[in-house]
C-alpha positions as protocol buffer text, in pm:
chain_id: "A"
residue {
  index: 1
  type: MET
  ca { x: 9617 y: 5358 z: 7281 }
}
residue {
  index: 2
  type: THR
  ca { x: 9305 y: 5545 z: 7086 }
}
residue {
  index: 3
  type: VAL
  ca { x: 9251 y: 5755 z: 7423 }
}
residue {
  index: 4
  type: ARG
  ca { x: 9588 y: 5860 z: 7512 }
}
residue {
  index: 5
  type: ARG
  ca { x: 9661 y: 5928 z: 7140 }
}
residue {
  index: 6
  type: ASP
  ca { x: 9383 y: 6152 z: 7136 }
}
residue {
  index: 7
  type: MET
  ca { x: 9464 y: 6323 z: 7458 }
}
residue {
  index: 8
  type: ASN
  ca { x: 9772 y: 6364 z: 7318 }
}
residue {
  index: 9
  type: GLU
  ca { x: 9662 y: 6543 z: 7010 }
}
residue {
  index: 10
  type: LEU
  ca { x: 9384 y: 6784 z: 7179 }
}
residue {
  index: 11
  type: ASP
  ca { x: 9685 y: 6885 z: 7443 }
}
residue {
  index: 12
  type: ARG
  ca { x: 9904 y: 6997 z: 7106 }
}
residue {
  index: 13
  type: ILE
  ca { x: 9606 y: 7151 z: 6935 }
}
residue {
  index: 14
  type: ALA
  ca { x: 9544 y: 7339 z: 7266 }
}
residue {
  index: 15
  type: GLU
  ca { x: 9896 y: 7444 z: 7318 }
}
residue {
  index: 16
  type: GLU
  ca { x: 9901 y: 7591 z: 6953 }
}
residue {
  index: 17
  type: TRP
  ca { x: 9584 y: 7736 z: 7007 }
}
residue {
  index: 18
  type: LYS
  ca { x: 9699 y: 7942 z: 7339 }
}
residue {
  index: 19
  type: ALA
  ca { x: 9984 y: 8047 z: 7132 }
}
residue {
  index: 20
  type: HIS
  ca { x: 9875 y: 8168 z: 6794 }
}
residue {
  index: 21
  type: LEU
  ca { x: 9868 y: 8533 z: 6660 }
}
residue {
  index: 22
  type: VAL
  ca { x: 9522 y: 8653 z: 6664 }
}
residue {
  index: 23
  type: ARG
  ca { x: 9575 y: 8926 z: 6381 }
}
residue {
  index: 24
  type: SER
  ca { x: 9395 y: 9269 z: 6440 }
}
residue {
  index: 25
  type: SER
  ca { x: 9105 y: 9292 z: 6202 }
}
residue {
  index: 26
  type: GLY
  ca { x: 8855 y: 9595 z: 6155 }
}
residue {
  index: 27
  type: ASN
  ca { x: 8651 y: 9510 z: 6463 }
}
residue {
  index: 28
  type: ALA
  ca { x: 8807 y: 9793 z: 6673 }
}
residue {
  index: 29
  type: ASN
  ca { x: 8641 y: 9648 z: 7019 }
}
residue {
  index: 30
  type: GLY
  ca { x: 8826 y: 9312 z: 6977 }
}
residue {
  index: 31
  type: PRO
  ca { x: 9167 y: 9257 z: 7094 }
}
residue {
  index: 32
  type: PHE
  ca { x: 9434 y: 9108 z: 6931 }
}
residue {
  index: 33
  type: GLY
  ca { x: 9780 y: 8918 z: 7012 }
}
residue {
  index: 34
  type: ARG
  ca { x: 9829 y: 8589 z: 7183 }
}
residue {
  index: 35
  type: PRO
  ca { x: 9537 y: 8423 z: 7380 }
}
residue {
  index: 36
  type: LEU
  ca { x: 9699 y: 8305 z: 7628 }
}
residue {
  index: 37
  type: VAL
  ca { x: 9877 y: 8647 z: 7728 }
}
residue {
  index: 38
  type: ILE
  ca { x: 9488 y: 8829 z: 7623 }
}
residue {
  index: 39
  type: TYR
  ca { x: 9397 y: 8594 z: 7899 }
}
residue {
  index: 40
  type: ASN
  ca { x: 9653 y: 8648 z: 8166 }
}
residue {
  index: 41
  type: ALA
  ca { x: 9697 y: 9023 z: 8139 }
}
residue {
  index: 42
  type: PRO
  ca { x: 9360 y: 9178 z: 8045 }
}
residue {
  index: 43
  type: ASP
  ca { x: 9473 y: 9555 z: 8173 }
}
residue {
  index: 44
  type: LEU
  ca { x: 9717 y: 9563 z: 7867 }
}
residue {
  index: 45
  type: TYR
  ca { x: 9449 y: 9499 z: 7609 }
}
residue {
  index: 46
  type: GLY
  ca { x: 9261 y: 9804 z: 7834 }
}
residue {
  index: 47
  type: THR
  ca { x: 8967 y: 9549 z: 7935 }
}
residue {
  index: 48
  type: ARG
  ca { x: 8906 y: 9370 z: 8298 }
}
residue {
  index: 49
  type: ASN
  ca { x: 8908 y: 9028 z: 8395 }
}
residue {
  index: 50
  type: PHE
  ca { x: 8604 y: 8839 z: 8339 }
}
residue {
  index: 51
  type: VAL
  ca { x: 8674 y: 8575 z: 8577 }
}
residue {
  index: 52
  type: HIS
  ca { x: 8407 y: 8495 z: 8801 }
}
residue {
  index: 53
  type: PRO
  ca { x: 8464 y: 8262 z: 9106 }
}
residue {
  index: 54
  type: VAL
  ca { x: 8211 y: 7989 z: 9200 }
}
residue {
  index: 55
  type: PRO
  ca { x: 8185 y: 7819 z: 9521 }
}
residue {
  index: 56
  type: GLN
  ca { x: 8333 y: 7490 z: 9532 }
}
residue {
  index: 57
  type: ASN
  ca { x: 7951 y: 7336 z: 9638 }
}
residue {
  index: 58
  type: GLU
  ca { x: 7838 y: 7436 z: 9297 }
}
residue {
  index: 59
  type: VAL
  ca { x: 8127 y: 7331 z: 9074 }
}
residue {
  index: 60
  type: LEU
  ca { x: 8024 y: 6985 z: 9295 }
}
residue {
  index: 61
  type: LEU
  ca { x: 7687 y: 6959 z: 9188 }
}
residue {
  index: 62
  type: CYS
  ca { x: 7763 y: 7071 z: 8803 }
}
residue {
  index: 63
  type: LYS
  ca { x: 7990 y: 6781 z: 8790 }
}
residue {
  index: 64
  type: GLU
  ca { x: 7725 y: 6565 z: 8936 }
}
residue {
  index: 65
  type: GLU
  ca { x: 7481 y: 6656 z: 8720 }
}
residue {
  index: 66
  type: GLU
  ca { x: 7695 y: 6668 z: 8419 }
}
residue {
  index: 67
  type: THR
  ca { x: 7832 y: 6270 z: 8506 }
}
residue {
  index: 68
  type: ASP
  ca { x: 7526 y: 6169 z: 8519 }
}
residue {
  index: 69
  type: GLN
  ca { x: 7339 y: 6321 z: 8207 }
}
residue {
  index: 70
  type: THR
  ca { x: 7688 y: 6241 z: 7988 }
}
residue {
  index: 71
  type: SER
  ca { x: 7832 y: 5935 z: 8187 }
}
residue {
  index: 72
  type: THR
  ca { x: 7706 y: 5719 z: 7886 }
}
residue {
  index: 73
  type: LEU
  ca { x: 7813 y: 5943 z: 7583 }
}
residue {
  index: 74
  type: VAL
  ca { x: 8153 y: 6050 z: 7742 }
}
residue {
  index: 75
  type: THR
  ca { x: 8442 y: 5859 z: 7884 }
}
residue {
  index: 76
  type: ARG
  ca { x: 8526 y: 5929 z: 8272 }
}
residue {
  index: 77
  type: HIS
  ca { x: 8874 y: 5967 z: 8128 }
}
residue {
  index: 78
  type: PHE
  ca { x: 8745 y: 6281 z: 7929 }
}
residue {
  index: 79
  type: LEU
  ca { x: 8535 y: 6372 z: 8209 }
}
residue {
  index: 80
  type: ASN
  ca { x: 8800 y: 6411 z: 8448 }
}
residue {
  index: 81
  type: TYR
  ca { x: 9070 y: 6548 z: 8185 }
}
residue {
  index: 82
  type: VAL
  ca { x: 8819 y: 6885 z: 8144 }
}
residue {
  index: 83
  type: ALA
  ca { x: 8753 y: 6853 z: 8494 }
}
């Protein structure tokens, strides 16, 4: 099945991305290391956690609006996967 194969490929790419090594560069403000570690331990990189909590009712509203607008363009399987 094409969707399952595509989702397996997407999962594989996501895992590779989270584990790859971001090299340091001339930009002194940019972090380097593994993306998953940078995300989960921002204090190790001299920054703060930028995650912002969103009330559940706002998330549901966005999902409804997104589903209404994209239902003809994106499969339900994909929407469920990214939710």
